[in-house]
N, C-alpha and C positions, 0 to 999 in steps of 0.2 A: 048169229049172234050178234050186230054189229056192237063196236064200240060203246056206242052213247048208251047202246040197250047193256050192256058189263057194268059202264060208270052204275044206270039208273039202279039194278042188283046190289051194287057195295052200297050205294049210300044206302038203301033200304035193308038190305042184311045189319049197316052197325050205326045205323040209324044216325049217319053224318048228312049235312049239306052235299047235295051235287059238283057244289066245286072242291070239295077238300075228296070228293071220290074221286073225281075226273084227273087231283093231284097226284093221287095214290096210282089208281091205275097208269097215267102216264108215267111217273117215275117208277115203275115195276119195267115198263115196257122200254121204257130206255136203257133201262141197268141190262135188261136182256142183251138188246142188242147194244152194246157195249158191248158186252161179252163176246158172242159172234163176231162180232168186224176185229177181234183183238184174238180169234182162233178157238177162244174156250169152247167146252163143254157145258151146256149148263141142263140139269136135271129136275122134271121136279116129279118129287118120287110119287106114285102110285097116277099122274098122268101120261109122264113121256118127257124125252130127252131130244135138245137140240143138238147139233153142228155144223159146222161148216163142212162140206165137201169140196175139194179141188177136181177139175176138172182140163184133163190136157187137151192142148188145142190139134184140131184136126181140119181136114177137107173137107166140103159140105159139098152139097151140088144145088141153085137159087132151083125149085121146086116148077117156078115158070118159064125160069129160062134157060137152064139146063148149064147154067154158065156156073165152071167151078167156082168157088169161095173159101177163103181161110176163115175159119171161128176162130178165135181167137180162144185161149184158156179164160177160166172162170173157178171162180166162188161160189157156191149158192147151197142155201140154210137147207136143209134136212130135218128130218122131225120123224121120228120115231115113236109110236104109241105102248104107252106102259102095258104089262099088264093087268092090271087091277082096272085100268079105264078100258081096254078092251071085253075083259067081262062083263064090267059094267055094259058097255053099249050092246053088247050082245043077252045085257040076261041073264047073267050068270050069277050071278050073288047078290 
């Protein structure tokens, strides 16, 4: 499902215009993004949770040249699926 398809689904389900649905979806994603940028954990009951994981820097190797390179520390979003969603995807509920 793309963002456009999600907007259309919200508009149909709630009987609102595409513009209003787009605003709702954008505001939701922006709020989620802001929470993760601040380092907050984000939980959607029955769906899953998001958090930011911190990774240390390390020395890596360029696979093409074999040259040793320094990989900088980084922060990346991580999603953990919720139990209810996992069960529904597997047809268990």
